[in-house]
N, C-alpha and C positions, 0 to 999 in steps of 0.2 A: 419548131422544137429549138432551132437556133436562136430564135428570137425569145423565146421562154427561159432558154440558158443564159443569154444575156440579159435578161431582166432580172433574173435570180441575183446576177453578178453585180449589177447595177444597185440593187436593192441592200446587199449584203454590203456593199463597199458602204452605201450610203449611212446605215445603221450604224458600222463602226465608226465612222466619223462622227455622227450625230452624239456618240458616247450616253453619258447619264441623261441628256435632254433628248432621245430619241421618242420619247411619248410624244412630246410636243409636236416634231417633224413627222409623224405618222398620218397620212393623208395623201390627196391627190395633189398632182402638178398642177398648180394654176393657171388657167386657159390662157394664152396670150391675147391680148387685143390690139389689133391697129388702129392705130389711131389716125390714121390718112384721110379717113370719111367721116371724121368727128368734129364737132367745132372745140368741143374740150375734151380731158379724159374724166373717167368716171370715178374719181379717187378723192379721198377727203386732201384737202389742200393741193397734195403733190402727187405725182406719180412715181414720184422717186420713192427709194425703200428707205425708212427712217430709223434711228435706234429707240427702242421702247421697252416698256415693262409690259408682261403680261401673267394673268394668274389662269393657268389652265388645269383642271382634273385636281385642283386644291394646291397645286405647287406653283411659287411665285419666280417666275425667269426674268431675267434681267438683261439688259442691253441686246435685245434681240432686233436684227433687222426687219421692219414689218411694213405693210400698208394697207390701206383699209379703203376697198371696192365698195363705197356707197350707195352704188347702183344694183349691184347685188348683194347688198349687207352681207359682204365676205370680207375676212382679215386673211392675209398673206403672209407667211413668214419665209426667213431664207435661211435653210439650214447651212450648219456649220460644213466649209471643207467643199461640199459637194455644190453650194451656191444655187440650190434647186428651190423655186418659190413654191411652196407647198402650203395646201389649203387645210389648217387641222380641221380638228372635228370640232365644228361651232358652237354644239350644245354643252362641251367641258369648259368653254370661256367664260368665267364668271366676270371678268373686267379687264380692260387693257389701258396703257397710256400711251399716248403717241401725238408727239408735237406739243408736250406741254398741256396736253388736254386730257380728262379722264373717262372712260367709257364702260357702261355697265350694260349688262344685259337685259332687257325689259321687253316682255311679250315678244320674243323672237328677233328683238332687234335690237343693236348695238346703240345706246343714245349718250350723247356727251352729258354730263353731270355740269352745268351751269353754277349751280349754288347747290352747295351740300349742307344740309340742317338736321338737327336731331328730330325735329317734329315738320319741317315741309321743305323739300328739294325742287329744283327745277331743272328739267331733263330737256335736251335739243334732240330732236330726231333730224336730221340732215339726210335728205335722199336726192338722188337725180334720177331724170326720166328721160326717155327718148319722146320729144315734144313735135316730132315730124322732121321732113327735110327744106332744107334751105339751099337758095341756088347762091353760090359767091363765086365772082368770077367766071361763070359758064361751069361751075364744077357744082355737084349735088353732094350736102353734106348733111349726116344726122345733127339734128339741133338737139341739145340738150339742157335739161333746165332743171335747177336748184330748187326743192320746196322746201322750207323749214317748219316742223311743228314742235309746239311747246308744250310739255307735259308737268302738270304738278303733283309730284309723288307725295302723298302724307306718311304720317307715322303707321298706320296699319296698311300700308303697302301698296294703297290704292293709286291709279293715275289717272289725272282728269286733263284732258286737252286742254289748254287755254290760248285762247287767238287773242283777248283783249280783256277790257274793263270787266263785261256783261258773263263772261265764261269764267272768269277769276272769281267774281261773287259767288255765280253757283257751285263753285267746287266747296267753297267753304261759308255755308248758308249762315252758320253761329258767328262769323267775323264779320259779315257783311258791313255793319254799320260803321266798325272803327276804321275796315277797308275804304269804305267810302272818305270817312273823315283825313285818313292818310293821304288819299290821293287830291283832295281840295289842299291841305295843307301844304304838300308839294308840288303841286301842280302838274301833275303826273299825265302824260298824253301815251297814248297806243298807237299813234300812226306806224307804218312800217320804219322809218329811219331810227326810232327810238325805242321799237316794241322791245327789242331783249333787253336794253336798261331798264326799264319801264317795269316789265315783268320780272326781273331780278331783284329788284328795291322792293316789289311788294313781297315776294315769297320772303327775302329776308326779314322785312316787316311781320310777315305772317309766322314765322318761324320764332320769333322773339315773343312774339304775344302767347303763342300756345305753349310755349316753356314757361313763360311768364305765371299762366293760368293753371299749371299742371301742380296740383297739389302736393306739399311734402308728405310721403309716404310712411305710415307707421305701420309699425308689426304687429299692430292689432287688426287694423282693417286695409291693408294694401292686398291689391287683386294682381297675381303674377301670371304670365302666360308660360307656361310647361310643355313640354314634348315629351312621351312616355314611350321608352323601350319594350315592345312588348314581349320580345324574347328572353329577358332578364326574369329569374325568380322575384315573386313580388317582395319576399324579404330583404332584398338587396337591389331592389328595383331602380335606375338612376333616374333622375329628371332633371334636364339643361334647362335651366331657369332664365328668362330675359330680365335685364337688370330695370324692371320697372320701378323700384322705389330708388332709383339712383345711388345706391350704396354698394360698395365693393362684395356683393353677392356674386359666388363663382358656380356654386353647386348647390342643389338640394336634393334629400334623400326620403323617399318613402320606407316607412316601416311598419311592422305589424302583420296580422293575418288578416286576410279578405280576399274577396275571387280574384281568380288572375283575370287581367284585362287581355281581349283577344282582339285589340285594334290599336292603331296608333294615329293620335290624330292631335292636334294642338286643343289645350284646354285651359280652362283659368281656374285657379285656386286661390282660396284665401287660408293662411297659415291658421290652423285653430279649426276650420271648419271640418265638416264632417263628409265632404265630398267633391267630385271635380267634375266639370258639367263640359261638354264640348262646345267648342266655340259654333262649328259649322255642322251640328248633327243634332237630333233629336234623340240619342241613345238615353239608357237611363242613367242615373248618377251611379258613381262608382264610390263604394265609401273608403275612405283612409283613416289608419289610427292614428297617424302623426305624420306632419311634414315640416322638418329642420329646416330655418334660413342660415347659411353659415355667412359670418361677417369678417371672415378673415382671409386677405389676399392670398393667392399662390404664390409661395417664395420662389419658385423656380421661375414666373413671369416676371418679375420684377427685374427693372435693369440693374439695379446697383446690388452689392452686395453689404451684409449687414443692415438691411433696411426691415424693420417691423413697421407694419401698418395695420391700425385696427378700429373698427368701427363701434361707437359708445354701445352699442346692444352687447357686445361681449361683457360689459362691465358688472353688467348681475350675475355674470356665470363665476366671478371669483369673490371668493368671500372676505370681507375686509372689516377692519376695525368700525368697531359701534354701528355697523349697518350702512356706513358712507359707502357708494361706490365713488372710485377716485382712480384718474386717467393716469397720475404719476406713479398711484400703487400699482397698477396695471402694468406700468414699465419694469419695476422693479423685481417683476416675476418673470421676465424674460432673461435668456442668456447674456451674460457679458454687461448686464446692469446690477449696480450692488448699491446700499446706503451701507454709512457705518454702524450699522447695529442698531440696536433699540434705540427709538425716537432720534434716529439719525435725520437731519435733515438735507435736501438736496440729492442728486442720484450722482453716482461715479459710473463711468462707463468706459469700457475697456482700457483700466489702468489710467484714467484722467481723474484730476479733482473734482470737486464740486463746482469749481469756477469755470472748470473747461468745458461744459456742456450748457449751451444756449438754451434757454426754453422761451420760445416764442408762442404769444395766444394774441392770436388777429393781428400776426405782425407785431405786437410789442414784446417786449423784451420783460421777464419774470426776474428779478435779482434775486428775492428770497421766495422760493416756489412752497413754502410749507407754514403748515397753521401748526399750532400747539403742540411742540416738542416734534415735529416733524410727523405728528399722529395722523393728519389729513393735510391734503395739498391745498394750495389756494384757489383751485379753477373749481368752480360749480359745475359738477357732472352734470346738469340739467342745462348747461349752457354751452356744452361740447358737442365738435361735430367730429369728422374723422381727426386721426393723430397718426403722424407719421414719426418715427423715431430714426434718424440717420446715424449709426455707429461706425459705418463701414465707409462704403462710397458714400460721399458728401457733394450734392450738386453745386455749380460754382455759384450760385446765387446766394448761399449761405457762407458766411464768414466771421471773423473776429473771436473764435472758439478754438482751442488746441484739441478737443476730443470727438464730440459731437453736436448735434442739433435736434432738439423737439420741438415739431413745428402742430402745435394744436390750432385747429382751425374752427372758430365759434360756430353754433349753430347758426343755421338761417330761417329766420323768422318765415311762418306761412302768411301769405298777403292775402289768402283766401278765407280763412276761418279761424276760430277764437280754439287754442287749446290751453292745457295746462296742467300742474304736475305739483304736489307738494309730499314731503317725508316729514314726520313726525317720530322720534325717536326718545330714548333716556337721555342722551347727552346733545344732540345736534337736533335742529330741524332746518327744513328749507322749502322753497316755494318758486315755482317758475310759472310765466304766461307769456304766451305768443298772442298778440292782439294787432287783427288786421285793422289799420287807421283809415286808409283809403283801398277799396277792395280792389286788389288787382294792381295796385300800386305802389301802397308804402302798408308796411307792418312795423310792429314794435317787439321785441323780446326783452323780458323782464324777470331777474333772477335775484335772490337773496338766500342768505343763511347765517344762522347763529348759532352758539353754542352755550349750555348752561351747565358745565361740568365740574365746578367747584366742589360738589358733592362726591363727584368719583374720586376725585384727588384726594380726599380727607380719608376715603374708604381705602384706597391703596396705600397712602401714608400710614395708616395703622397697621396695615397688614405688614409694611415694607420696615416699617421701623425696628431697630435693632441695633444697642449701641456697642455690641462686639467689633473690633477691626474685621477686616478682611483678611489680614495676614494670620490671626489667631483661629478664626472661627469659620473662614470662608462664607460669613454672611453679608448680608448687606447694609449698609448703614442709610435710613430713611432721611426725609425732609420736612419741616413741620411747618404747616400753616400755608402748604402749596396751595397754589390758586392760579387758574388759567382758562381763557375765554378768547373768543374771535368773533367777529362777524364779517361779511364782505357781500356786496352789490354787484351786478353788473349787467349788461345790457347792448341789444343791436338796433338800430334802426336801420331798415332795409328799404330803399326807395328804388323803383323802377324809374329811371328819368327818362329813356326812351328803350326802344326793343333792342338797342345794342347798346346801352350803357346802364350800370347799375351804381347806385352810392350805399356805401356801409359806413354808417357811425358808431364806433362801440367804445364803452366804458366801461371800465372796472375800479375798484376801490375796495382795500381788505384792511383792518386793522386789528393788531393783537396785543394781548396784555397777558403778563403770567409772572409769577413770584413764586420761590420757593422758601421765602421767610417774609414776615411783615415787613422788615425793612428794604429789602432787597425786589424792586420792581422793575420789570421788562417792559417795553411797547414798540412795535415796530409797526410799519404800513407799506402799502403799496399801492400806488396810482397810476393807470395808464388810460390814456385817450386816443383815438387815433380814427382818421376819416379814410376809406378806399373807395378808389374809381375803378370799377371793372368795364372794360369795353371791348367791344369785336369789332372788326372789319373785314367782312365778309368771311369766307371761310379759310383763310389762311392766317390772318393775324389778328391775336389778341393781347391787350395790353393790361396792366396791374399799376395804379399810382397810388401810395399809402404814404400819408404824413402823420407823424403823432408825437406823443410825449410820454417819457417813462419817468417815476419817480420813486425813490424808497428811501426810508429813513428812519432813526430808531432813537429812542431816548431812556435812558436807564438811568435809575434814583437808586441812590445807596445812603439811607438813613440811618443804620445803625447806631454812630454816634451824633448828636444832634450837631455837635461843634464842626463836625468836617462833613456833614451832609450836602451831597452834591449830584447835579446831574449832568451825566454824559450823552451828548446827542451826535448826530450824523447825519448827511443826507446827501443823495447823490441825485441829478437831473439830467435827463438823455432827450434831446429832440432831433427827431430823424426825418427823412424822407426818403423813401425807395421807388423807382421806376422799373418796372421788367416789361418785356415784350418777347412774345412768343408767336415765332413765323416757320410756317410750314413751305419750307423751300420746295419740297419734293415730297413724295409719299413716303420716302426713306429717307428723309432730311427734315429734323426739326431742330430749328434754331431759336434759342434761348439767350437773350441778351439783357443786361441791365445798368443801372446806376444807381448807387445810394450815399448817402452822405449824413453825418450825424454830429452833435455837438456835445461832449460833457461839460457840466459843471458839477464840481465835486466838493462840497464842503467835509474834510475830513475829520473834523473835531472839535467841539465846544465843550468846554468843562465850567459849569456854572453853579453857586451856591444854591442851596436849596433850604428855605426855612430861615426864619429871624434869627438864630444862634448859630448859625454858621459863619464862620470864620473865614470859608474857602476865597480865594482871590479869583475871579473870573477871569477865562481867557479863550481864546477863539484862534485856531489854526488857519492860516490864508487859503483863501479859495484856491483849488487847481479846475484849470481850463484847457480842454483840447478839444481836436475835430478831427474825425474820422472819416473816410472816404472810400469808394470802392466802384469799379468799373468790372465788367465781365462779359464773356461771351461763351456759349457752350452749344456744341451739334452733338445731337444724337442721330446717328446714322446707322440704319441697318444694310446691311452688307449683304444679308442672305435670309431665308426663312429662319436658319438655326444661328445666324452671330448678328449680334449688336454692338456696337462700341460707342461710350460716349467720352468726348474729350473736351476738357475747357480750360479756362484760364482765367483767374481774378488777379487783378492789379489793386493792392492796399495801399493805400497814401495815410499817413498818421503826423500830426503838427501838434506838439506840445507848446503850451503857452504859460508853464509855471515858470515864475518868476527866477531868473538866475539861470535856469536849466533847460530854456528852449532849443526844441530841436526838431527835426524832420525825419520822417523813414519811409521809405518806398520797398515794398515788399511785393514780391509775385507769387502765386499760389496756381499749383498746375494741377488737375482732376481729370483722371483715367478710367474707365471701367469698362469691361468688357463680359458678356453674358454668351457663352454658349451651350446651345440646348442639345442634348445627348440624345432626346427622343421627347415625346407628348409630355413624360411624367417625371425626367431628370434634365439637369443641367449644372453646369460649372461656370464659376463666376470668379472675377480676379479684379482689383483694383488697387490705385495708388493715390494718394493724395498728399498735398503739403499745404498746410496751414499756419496763420499767424494770430496772435493775441495782443491786445494793446491796453489792457486792462487787467489788473490783478487785483486777487483777495489777499489779504495779509493775515494772518490768525493765529493763534497758538492753541487751536481746537481744529478736528480733524471734521468736524461737520458745519454747516452753514447756522450761526448763532447771533443774537442780536448785538455782538461786540465785534462782530467783523469789520475791517478798514478794507475799502476800495480805493486803489491807488492808479493813478495813469503812468504810460511810459514817459519818460523824459531822457535827458542827456544821462543820466546813470544810473535808470533803469531801463534795460533793453525791452523790446518787447517780444513774447515769447514764440517759438516758433518750432514747429513739428512736422514728421511725416507718419505716413502710415501705410503699408503696404499690408492688402487681406487678400485672402482666396475662400473660396467656400463650395460643398456638393451638396445640393438640393434634390430630393426625391419623393414625389407621391406615390403611393402604393393601395392595394385594397380598396380599389376603384376610388379612389380619392378619398377615402377614409382615415388614411393614415400620412403622414408627413414626416420626412428624417432631413435633418439639416447638420452639417458639420462646417464649420469656420473656424480658420485660423489667421492670426494677425500677429503682426510685430509692429513695434512704434517707436520713434525715437524723439526725444524732446529738448530743449536747449531754452534756457535762461527762467525756467520753474524757477519762482521765488521761494525762499525758507527762511526763516529767521535765524540770525546769529545765537549762539550761546549768550545767555543773559541779556537778551536783547528787551528795548522797550518799546511797546508796540501802539500803546495808548497813548494821545496827546502829544505824539513826537513829530515837530515840524522837520527833520530830518531824517523821517523813518527810511529813508533810500541808504542810509549808512548802516542802518541796524539788518538789514536784509541782504541775502546772498544769492546769486543766481545758481542756478543747479543744473546739470544735464540730467536725463531721465531715461528710462529703457521700460518698455513695456509688451509683454507678449502673452500670447494663452490661446487656448482652443475652447470653442463652445460646441456642445452636443446636445441635438433637442429631437426629442418625437412627441408628436402631437398626433390625440385623437379628434377628429373634429365632428363627429356625428353620432347618433344612438344613445343610448340609456345611459350608457357611462364613457363619457367625454372629458377631455382635458389636456394638460402634458407634463411632462417630465423633461429636466434639463440639468446638466451637469456643464461646470467650466472651471479649467483649471486655467489661473493667471496669475503673473507676478509683474510688480512696478518696484522700480528699485531707482535710489536718487544719489548723485555724487557730485559735491560741491566742486563747481568749475575751475576756481583758482582755490587751490589750496595752498598757499603759500604764503598767507597772511596769518595772523594770528588767530590760535585755538582753532583751525578749521574743524568743520562740524565731522566727526567719526574720524578724523586723521585722514581726511581725505578720501577714504574707501566709500565702496558703494554701500548704503543703507535701504532699510525697507521703507517706503513710502508710507504715512501715516495712515492711508487706505487700503494698502498690500492686505490683501484675501486670498490666499494661494486657491482654497476650494471652497466652491459653492454648490448646493444641490439645491432643486426648488422643484416641487410639485403642485400643482393644481389640477384637483379632481372633482367631477361634478357626476352625480347621479340620479336619474330621474325614476321616482318610483310609478309615478304616474302623471297625468297632464298638469295635476294641482300641486304634488308635493315631490320637491325636490331636494337634497342635500348637497352640499359643498367642502370640501376638505383642503386645507392649504399649509403645507408644511415649509419651512425654510431652514438650510444647515450652512453655517460658514466658518471658516477660520478663523478667530480671533483677530483682532487687528494689532497691529504693533503700539507700543508706546515706551518712552523712556522715564526710568524710575532711578531715586536716588537709592544707592547701594552702602552708603555709611556716610558719616559725618566727619569735618574736620574743624581743628581749632580758628577762630577768626584771628585775622593779622592784627586786630583792635583790641579786642577783649580778652583774646586767649581762650574764651570759652568755645566749646563743641557745637558750635552752630550753623557751619556752612556745610550743607550737603555735597556731597560726592556723587555725580549722576554717571550711570551706564553708558555706554557707546549710545548713540541715537537709535531709536527705537528698537534696541537688542531684545527688550521682553515683549510679550503677547498676554493680550486680555483672554479669559476663558473661551471658547468656541462659542458661536450662537446658536439657538435650536429655536424655533417657535412652531406653535401646531395650532392654525384657527380653525372654527369650526361654524356653519352655518345652515340653516333650513329655512325653506321658502315654502310660503302657504298661499296660493292664488284660490280665493274665495270663486271665481265663476270665469267662464270663457264665453260669456254670452256676446256676440260680435255687434248685437244691436244696442247693448246697454250704452249708456251716456258716462258711464265710468267706468273704469278697471283698477282694481286694486289687489293688492297684496301684502303678506307680512313676511318679514325676514326677522328669525331669531335666531342668535348665535353668540360664542363666546370666543373672545379676543384671547391670546396666550393661555388654551384648553389645559395646558400641564402646570400652568403656573411656574414657568420656570423663570429664575430670576435673573436675566440677562443685563448685563453690565453696559450702562448707559456711558459710565467713565471711571476712572480709578484715579484717585487723589491720595495725597501723603499730608499727614500733619505732623510736626515737632511736638515731641513730649519729653523734656528734657534734654538727655543726651541721647534718645532715641527718636525714628522716625519712622511712623505706624501707616500703613495703609489701608484705604478704604475704598470698596467699591458701593457704586450709588445706583441703583436699579430705579426707573420712572415707574415702569409697568412690571411690578415683579408678582402679580396675583392675577389669576382669571377674571376677566372683565365681561361679567354677561351683557348682553344688549337685547333689545327689541324695537323693531321699526315699522310704522304703518304706512305705506305708500299708495299714492293714489294718482291716478292720469284721468283727464276730462276734456 
């Protein structure tokens, strides 16, 4: 009785000391071992306790004193306060880390992971056995022998013991020829002293080889592994899906009516098929009505706040103009992302100007991202992979812009089989092919687009044209003889240099031309080239090295009067190199570091005569040069299963070589982000960033236009700087069907350029004297609810935001707005967006897109005054800067999709898209301008797409 009472007291005291971690320490006390009669200890490396991490019963415990008895295959931990050595339930230990080594449980044994790969891993099972007695100095000792057994673990979970070359070949018969060539090339031996390194090297080779031969998955023919929960009702049965397609799929759901499954087993399923088949059983097929694969990542699991990530498969679910899928237009459907209205080029993110968003495509910078009045983006959707938009927390590897980064990754061409796609429409057509050049080693992706839209502009012009002024009748004033078109080509050459090194060569070119009259023509182009080397060194270190060239130019011609006909041109060149390394210091520490350098060369303007009758004297401004470079380092630290922190620093350096204005700037950035998981479905995040931008866009229009001028910082033009604080709450509910998010932000800006009153922006060699630096502030809240699956899916979001500017130094002549705060050109307080998809059947679906936003501000003449020289009333008097607002913007788009067949064995897969852009025919304002009429000033509103635009597209994949 006394012993039982004492034991109860000790256990109670122990459980109280262990606290929340008591579950880990519920076990037997470790049996003490006397080493006096042993030649060595039975533990891994040391018989002393060392700090380590352990995953026990689904929970991760860090900094736990532990030791591993490899003779008895037993892990012991030290309980807090009581200091008892406890042996927890070994079956509940999934993995542990000790002395810098990672161990996982396999077949009742804890095995060290020597090499961890996605397709092949090398495990070490180290044991100690009593090898009999030995006499030393006339004393008898138990002799212990260490035995090492190596196992190859493949992607299907199978284990194969490997002792040398022959057993390794038997484990992977499909790769025995490649393995033999690799062994001969590297002169690999498998004798005892080098066996570990040899097996590790061969495993790394096999892992890379298997990964390279895994074909890129397509939604039409990909096989996934799923696990079915038999206790859930069939209409809402959840299926956890393995990421077999290497896309950000996180969940799938089966819906419809059929027989209830009465067993739980792993099965294989193909989207669009009629059934699922168990892998390890002969049970009958069970019929599924529908399985949906979701391509959006869980927001609550992402590290940074304010990040939007999506896969190109989502593009087909958004109704877009002329039937074209478009990654930038999809971004505009997200909260906090806006454009300047009808036909606006560029994107404005959280109170930033269009120049404040850096758009990267395969590592290259796109300086003008839009085609044809902003109707299409310059990125071919057939060449696009995953896309990440960082509008809140921005990783340290990105810099040089004040607001956000949109990183568009190009599609990686398949090295094993030929694929292609094409689309033919009333306005545009496109085609793309994936060509294996050397099977398993080299492949090529090529794509191109073109438009033939002049007929459409003539039709719109006919409907839009009205000579009445906007002030009098509220009608629109059209344009005459409008024409527009573009074409672009892009491609990627993918070469597997070795199992650890891949080379990607990317190229892109686009050309735009448009005119609103016969006499005024505009042309601009983008050129991007890059070479990227991706390398992997073991399971901890990976690097990326990329070098490239970006070019943007425009040439605008005005020939209305032959004697003054001229061409205005501009070009920008950017040469860059970037190096980035990711190193896993520890399971809970991921280190990212890198270096970047780029050289700018800008020709700010050339004005040359056009035609034999022109009397214009040619003139060209001096070329501007500068160098920008950066160093960065960032650590992603998992403090606990519920708390992650990212901290980084970026050091920016800029050197201007502009004649007479040479200078040097050194600007550091800090990046902080935290993610706290409230539970499996909810989290809160917060972040703080500082950013700097050394290149400026100067324009008297709010949109990106072919008359914009890019200029570099110098001694008189300081770099722009800003900071942003953001926080957010994220919740998934309804078994993962719904997601709600709420984000708030506040940001400050300094030295954002705007033009002085009566500034000269074109062909001004002293442009820095006509621009002024402003201070800015932006704040807002973004609310969104999203439904991921079901017949009806989509999202609805609302954003309230304000962006205001104020001239920094208002003591000079004619300060803007008398030195008071004024609304930025792109300020739009209220934005409401709806994307709705409904599936009638597998073959028929419809989509609806609605957008509303407050009209953007503008400055208008409110009267006229007499000229000091002539005395005539010809000098306009303007209102305060951006005092007035354009009419509110509203547009409704609709589309209908028809998929002729769902035959998986068919060599081609095709579908039709029918729709109407601007279904209600609302004449949203592209711009408002004013013309003098004697002693009066009359205002006009220009609408580019002021009528419903129907379209039909035929799409095919093969």
